[in-house]
N, C-alpha and C positions, 0 to 999 in steps of 0.2 A: 265111811263112818255114818252113824246116824245120830239124830238130836236126841239129847238126853232128857229126862225128866225135868231137869232145871230149864234147859232150853225151850221146852214146851211151856213151861210156867211163864217165862219171859214173854213169849209170844201172846200168851192167852191174856196176860196182864194188860198189855198193850192193844190188843186186837179188840178185847171185849166180846162177848158172845151174845147173840140175839138167836132165839129159836124160832122166830117167825121171820119170814121174807121181808126184807126192806130195800130201798134203794140208797146205796152208798152215795157220797158226794158227786161222785162221777155219773150217776144215774144208773148204774148197774145193779140188777137184782142180786142180792147178797143174803146169805143166811149162815149161821153159826159164827166161826172165826174168821169172817172174810171169804167163805166159800162161795163161788159163782156159778160153777158148772151144774147146768141142769136145774137151776133155781126158777121155779113158777111163782108168780103173784099169789098171794094167799097161803103159800107153803108154810108148813110148820115141822119141826123135827125134834127128837129128843136131845138131852144132853150127850148121851152116849153116840148118838149119830153125829153130833156137831164135834166130838173129840175124834171120832172116826174119820171125818172128812179132814179134818186139821191134819191127823197122820198122813192121810194121802196127799194133801196139799202142799206139805213141806218137801215132798220128794224131789221136786223141781230144784229147789235151792240146795237141798243136799247133793244132788246130781252135779249141779254146777261146781261145787266145792270139790266133790270127789274126783271128777274128771281133770282137776288140776294137778293131780298126783303130788300134793304137798302134804306133809305131816303136820296136822293141827292138833292142839291139845284139845280136850273136851270143850272147855271154855271158850276158846278161840272159835271152834266150829260152830258151837250153839250160838254165839253172838252173832257170826256171819250169816247163819241160816236165817236168823230173825230179820236181819238187815234185808237180806235178798228176798225173803218172804213179803216184807212190806213193800221195797221198792222195785222188785223185778229183776229178772237175769239180764235185761237190756241194758239197764242202768248200771248193774254190776260189771257187766262186760266191757262198758265204756267208761268206766270210773277209773280215777286215779288210785282209788282203794285196792282195786284188783292188781293195777300196775306195781304198786308198794308190796303186796303181797308176792307177786311173781318175782320181783326184784329181792325178796327176802329183807325187806326193810325191817327196822326195830319195832318191836311190838307197839312203843308209844306213838311211832309215825303212822302206822296203820290206824291205831285208835284215833289220831288226829283226823284221819280221813273219814272215819265212821261218823264223828260227831258234825261234820259239815252238812249232812243231809237233813236239813230241818224245814224245809220250805213246802207248803202245798199251795198251789194257785198263786205262786210268786211271793207269799207272805211267810214268814217264820211263825211255825206253829208250836206252841208250849207243849203241847202233847208229844210232837216229834222231838223236840230238844229232849225232853225227859226220856224218851224211848232210846235216842242215840247215846245219851249219857250211860243208860243202864247197859247197852250193848257195848259200848266202850270200856266201861268198867268191868265188865265180863270177860271181854276179850284180854284185858291186861292182868285180870286177876285180883285187882283191888280199886278201891274207890279214889281214883284220881281227879275225875271229872264232876262238876257240880253247877248247879244253875244258881246265879246271882243276880238278880234284878233284871231278868229276861235274857242274860247272857251266858253262855257256857264257858266256864273257867276251868283251870287245873290247878289242883294243889301243889 
């Protein structure tokens, strides 16, 4: 499978795009939608190149899912690609999320795992909460999760 336009839209919404090289919070030179390979200080790119880099950069997440040999719906696949793109294949491989997928757990149990990953630097980040909610809701195909007074809740 490959990421749909809807999946790319989700990733773009939360990654944001910068057409000039910058240092991410981890200090890594970054450009476009989180692209790091070959980025040099002072580098600038076009929007078209940012889109091309993103299409290339999601391949590792797509491959991580495709090698599982599990049939996903497009929404499930797109939500998981966004999650893996943001958190990395290492976190995915060691996660309870992956274990639940392999165990063919119900969709809501998998979505419950998606929303648990909201910390950066040991602190809950509102932006990550919103991203995880969007991914979980995409995964299950309806709006079950929402943010209420800084906490993720279910309807």
